[in-house]
PLY file of the C-alpha trace (Angstrom):
ply
format ascii 1.0
element vertex 324
property float x
property float y
property float z
element edge 323
property int vertex1
property int vertex2
end_header
78.65 54.59 39.24
75.31 52.89 39.70
75.04 49.42 38.22
71.82 47.67 37.29
69.65 46.46 34.46
65.96 46.43 33.56
63.91 43.30 32.91
60.64 43.41 31.02
58.12 41.39 33.02
54.43 40.60 32.88
53.08 39.44 36.21
49.49 38.40 36.84
48.25 39.71 40.18
45.46 38.02 42.12
43.63 40.46 44.42
42.00 38.22 47.01
38.76 39.51 48.56
38.46 36.82 51.25
41.11 37.13 53.94
40.31 34.04 56.01
43.10 31.50 56.21
42.67 28.14 54.51
46.07 26.45 54.91
46.90 25.82 58.57
50.47 24.66 57.97
51.22 27.67 55.78
49.76 29.99 58.43
52.03 28.38 61.03
55.00 29.03 58.75
53.97 32.68 58.53
53.55 32.90 62.32
57.03 31.43 62.76
58.40 34.00 60.32
57.08 36.78 62.54
58.72 35.26 65.61
62.06 34.77 63.86
62.63 38.32 62.63
66.04 39.85 63.38
67.76 43.15 62.67
70.87 43.09 60.51
72.01 46.42 61.94
71.78 45.54 65.65
71.63 41.75 66.11
75.05 41.02 64.63
78.14 41.68 66.74
79.76 43.96 64.16
82.51 45.01 66.59
83.88 41.49 67.01
87.53 41.53 65.85
88.90 39.25 63.18
91.12 36.86 65.14
92.92 35.14 62.27
95.65 35.66 59.70
93.35 38.03 57.80
91.62 35.34 55.77
87.85 35.14 56.01
86.97 31.63 54.83
88.72 28.31 55.36
91.74 28.04 53.07
90.39 24.65 51.99
87.60 26.50 50.16
90.12 28.21 47.88
90.49 25.97 44.82
94.27 26.23 44.64
94.88 25.39 48.30
97.29 22.46 48.56
98.45 22.81 44.96
101.68 24.24 43.47
99.73 27.43 42.65
99.15 27.96 46.39
102.65 26.98 47.43
104.26 29.54 45.14
102.39 32.38 46.86
103.81 34.24 49.84
101.82 34.13 53.12
100.49 37.62 52.38
99.39 36.56 48.90
97.67 33.48 50.34
95.62 35.75 52.59
94.90 38.00 49.61
93.51 35.20 47.44
91.47 33.95 50.40
89.88 37.37 50.74
89.31 37.71 46.99
87.53 34.35 46.81
85.52 35.26 49.92
84.55 38.58 48.32
83.47 36.82 45.13
81.35 34.26 46.99
79.70 36.77 49.30
79.06 39.18 46.42
77.37 36.36 44.49
75.22 35.48 47.48
74.36 39.15 48.02
73.18 39.51 44.40
71.18 36.31 44.75
69.39 37.59 47.86
68.45 40.76 46.00
67.11 38.71 43.10
65.13 36.55 45.53
63.58 39.67 47.05
62.36 40.77 43.61
60.97 37.32 42.75
59.13 37.02 46.07
57.62 40.48 45.63
56.06 39.16 42.42
54.83 36.05 44.18
52.96 38.12 46.75
50.91 39.26 43.76
50.30 36.02 41.93
49.89 33.32 44.58
46.20 32.82 45.29
45.89 31.66 48.92
45.77 34.21 51.72
48.27 32.31 53.88
50.63 31.98 50.92
50.41 35.72 50.26
51.18 36.55 53.89
54.14 34.18 53.95
55.57 35.53 50.70
55.32 39.05 52.10
57.41 37.88 55.06
59.95 36.33 52.70
60.35 39.64 50.87
61.44 41.13 54.22
63.77 38.18 54.89
65.48 38.47 51.51
65.88 42.24 51.93
67.56 41.65 55.29
69.90 39.03 53.80
70.88 41.40 51.03
71.47 44.13 53.62
73.52 42.01 56.03
75.83 40.66 53.30
76.32 44.17 51.93
77.15 45.38 55.45
79.65 42.56 55.81
81.38 43.47 52.57
81.54 47.10 53.71
83.03 46.10 57.07
85.48 43.34 56.16
86.15 43.96 52.46
86.29 47.75 52.16
82.95 47.83 50.33
84.27 46.32 47.10
81.87 43.88 45.45
82.12 41.73 42.37
79.53 42.42 39.65
76.50 40.23 39.08
77.70 36.98 37.50
76.23 35.99 34.16
74.64 32.74 35.33
73.06 34.46 38.36
71.63 37.17 36.13
70.24 34.57 33.75
68.59 32.66 36.59
66.85 35.69 38.06
66.00 37.34 34.75
64.24 34.09 33.82
62.49 33.73 37.19
61.31 37.34 37.05
60.08 36.90 33.48
58.20 33.67 34.29
54.54 34.24 35.09
53.65 30.95 36.83
54.24 31.13 40.58
54.94 27.40 40.79
57.81 27.69 38.30
59.23 30.60 40.30
58.95 28.43 43.40
60.71 25.48 41.74
63.56 27.72 40.57
63.88 29.74 43.78
62.79 27.70 46.81
63.44 24.24 45.41
66.77 24.77 43.62
68.41 28.11 44.48
67.46 28.05 48.18
68.67 24.43 48.56
72.01 25.47 47.07
72.17 28.54 49.32
71.36 26.53 52.45
74.22 24.10 51.81
76.63 26.95 51.07
75.63 29.01 54.11
75.87 25.89 56.29
79.38 25.17 55.03
80.45 28.79 55.60
78.89 28.80 59.07
80.91 25.73 60.03
84.22 26.60 58.38
84.76 30.36 58.20
87.67 31.99 60.02
85.62 35.09 60.78
83.15 34.76 63.69
80.99 37.55 62.24
80.56 35.64 58.99
79.70 32.48 60.96
77.07 34.43 62.93
75.56 35.93 59.78
75.32 32.56 58.05
73.59 30.95 61.03
71.05 33.77 61.14
70.36 33.44 57.43
70.00 29.65 57.69
67.20 30.13 60.21
65.24 32.05 57.57
66.14 29.82 54.63
64.65 26.76 56.32
61.24 28.49 56.28
61.63 29.52 52.65
62.24 25.92 51.60
59.21 24.99 53.71
57.02 27.13 51.46
57.94 24.98 48.48
57.38 21.78 50.42
53.89 22.94 51.43
52.74 24.62 48.22
54.06 22.47 45.37
52.92 18.85 45.98
49.24 19.56 45.31
50.05 21.56 42.17
52.30 18.81 40.81
49.75 16.10 41.65
46.98 17.93 39.78
49.13 18.92 36.78
48.56 17.57 33.31
51.30 15.52 31.65
52.42 18.59 29.68
52.46 20.78 32.80
54.44 18.18 34.72
57.03 18.01 31.93
57.27 21.80 32.03
57.96 21.72 35.77
60.52 18.94 35.46
62.32 20.66 32.60
62.34 23.96 34.49
63.92 22.22 37.50
66.63 20.73 35.26
67.27 24.12 33.67
67.61 25.77 37.10
69.93 23.02 38.32
72.18 23.41 35.28
72.48 27.17 35.72
73.02 26.92 39.48
75.52 24.06 39.59
77.61 24.89 36.52
78.43 28.52 37.24
80.14 28.68 40.64
83.81 29.16 39.69
85.29 32.41 41.15
86.89 33.52 37.91
87.08 37.19 38.89
89.05 36.43 42.04
91.78 34.59 40.13
91.91 37.29 37.46
92.33 39.98 40.12
95.10 37.94 41.72
96.99 38.11 38.43
96.77 34.50 37.30
97.08 34.00 33.55
94.30 32.54 31.42
96.29 29.32 31.08
96.76 29.10 34.86
93.06 29.73 35.48
92.06 27.01 33.01
94.43 24.61 34.77
92.94 25.57 38.15
89.44 25.04 36.80
90.35 21.64 35.33
92.13 20.57 38.52
88.97 21.40 40.44
86.89 19.23 38.11
89.37 16.37 38.35
89.52 16.48 42.13
85.75 16.46 42.39
85.41 13.58 39.93
88.08 11.59 41.72
86.65 12.16 45.19
89.77 14.08 46.24
87.96 17.19 47.47
88.59 18.60 50.93
86.36 17.56 53.81
84.45 20.85 53.68
83.77 20.53 49.95
82.70 16.89 50.34
80.31 17.93 53.10
78.90 20.70 50.91
78.43 18.46 47.87
76.85 15.63 49.87
74.57 18.00 51.78
73.52 19.81 48.59
72.86 16.71 46.50
70.94 14.96 49.27
68.86 18.08 49.79
68.10 18.49 46.10
67.07 14.86 45.60
65.02 14.85 48.81
63.16 18.07 47.97
62.56 17.21 44.30
61.20 13.85 45.40
58.94 15.28 48.11
57.15 17.66 45.76
56.86 15.10 42.97
59.10 16.74 40.38
61.75 14.01 40.32
60.93 11.45 37.64
62.70 8.72 35.68
62.55 11.02 32.66
64.89 13.62 34.19
67.02 11.15 36.16
69.72 11.07 33.41
69.92 14.88 33.51
70.57 14.79 37.24
73.15 12.04 36.87
74.92 14.16 34.23
75.21 16.89 36.88
76.78 14.40 39.28
73.62 14.10 41.39
73.13 10.48 42.41
69.52 9.43 42.91
70.78 7.12 45.63
70.94 10.29 47.78
67.14 10.15 48.20
0 1
1 2
2 3
3 4
4 5
5 6
6 7
7 8
8 9
9 10
10 11
11 12
12 13
13 14
14 15
15 16
16 17
17 18
18 19
19 20
20 21
21 22
22 23
23 24
24 25
25 26
26 27
27 28
28 29
29 30
30 31
31 32
32 33
33 34
34 35
35 36
36 37
37 38
38 39
39 40
40 41
41 42
42 43
43 44
44 45
45 46
46 47
47 48
48 49
49 50
50 51
51 52
52 53
53 54
54 55
55 56
56 57
57 58
58 59
59 60
60 61
61 62
62 63
63 64
64 65
65 66
66 67
67 68
68 69
69 70
70 71
71 72
72 73
73 74
74 75
75 76
76 77
77 78
78 79
79 80
80 81
81 82
82 83
83 84
84 85
85 86
86 87
87 88
88 89
89 90
90 91
91 92
92 93
93 94
94 95
95 96
96 97
97 98
98 99
99 100
100 101
101 102
102 103
103 104
104 105
105 106
106 107
107 108
108 109
109 110
110 111
111 112
112 113
113 114
114 115
115 116
116 117
117 118
118 119
119 120
120 121
121 122
122 123
123 124
124 125
125 126
126 127
127 128
128 129
129 130
130 131
131 132
132 133
133 134
134 135
135 136
136 137
137 138
138 139
139 140
140 141
141 142
142 143
143 144
144 145
145 146
146 147
147 148
148 149
149 150
150 151
151 152
152 153
153 154
154 155
155 156
156 157
157 158
158 159
159 160
160 161
161 162
162 163
163 164
164 165
165 166
166 167
167 168
168 169
169 170
170 171
171 172
172 173
173 174
174 175
175 176
176 177
177 178
178 179
179 180
180 181
181 182
182 183
183 184
184 185
185 186
186 187
187 188
188 189
189 190
190 191
191 192
192 193
193 194
194 195
195 196
196 197
197 198
198 199
199 200
200 201
201 202
202 203
203 204
204 205
205 206
206 207
207 208
208 209
209 210
210 211
211 212
212 213
213 214
214 215
215 216
216 217
217 218
218 219
219 220
220 221
221 222
222 223
223 224
224 225
225 226
226 227
227 228
228 229
229 230
230 231
231 232
232 233
233 234
234 235
235 236
236 237
237 238
238 239
239 240
240 241
241 242
242 243
243 244
244 245
245 246
246 247
247 248
248 249
249 250
250 251
251 252
252 253
253 254
254 255
255 256
256 257
257 258
258 259
259 260
260 261
261 262
262 263
263 264
264 265
265 266
266 267
267 268
268 269
269 270
270 271
271 272
272 273
273 274
274 275
275 276
276 277
277 278
278 279
279 280
280 281
281 282
282 283
283 284
284 285
285 286
286 287
287 288
288 289
289 290
290 291
291 292
292 293
293 294
294 295
295 296
296 297
297 298
298 299
299 300
300 301
301 302
302 303
303 304
304 305
305 306
306 307
307 308
308 309
309 310
310 311
311 312
312 313
313 314
314 315
315 316
316 317
317 318
318 319
319 320
320 321
321 322
322 323
């Protein structure tokens, strides 16, 4: 049965009549995008066997690993929960890449500069390829079963698609969501048991670096020229996007499918919070959190959106400004 939903949008298109370039750095980013294109169907070694116990991601990335919940599972069940969590994470990323494709297709319309339009057109292709390659992976390694679109992911992209200002879309997508995705893909590339998943993540990372570059090139001038009210709007939108992105990453569906009770799941969720707060996370999770928070603070600072006014909001999310 086909799944999907409609979003009422109103997008302002700018039809440019002058096609000369005016932003040399943005044009170089577009030229690099053309050089970096790859084919999800042929450039991934899809025949490479899975040389592991059947798990796809590092066991350390499963919240219950090293706890009594993990120890009470049989070896086969430990592989099963690994694969369920992997399926949840990859499904979430796959939905996010599809949402990014839709947002970038709007941005082709409403950015003004010729070089920005060309680059955004290339990003539409990139996001389509990411959506395709993750869907192919699920079909190959996970029998084609995907988890549905998570509520927080839907809220993020419904809001981005319903927002008319391209710079707010860019803050939400390239500045926040892409930074999160880069850290997650980097962690998966370094830690996954499956060489195909490692290869896919490294390919995607190559593209994501350019996408973040668009925000770094396009936003500083807009922020610098913004009125006080417009700057507050941008800062508040960044905080909103951070809240939705960072507070909704628990693989609830995986634990439900594994048969854990509601009480067990709440205990697992609380244990995860406690371990993070106490600095007792695994090395991979510490790497991910440090990489993500440093990237967020660095990028927010570079474009001028990080201010003393929103610093308490970031601290409440566990993001230390000392990461800048």
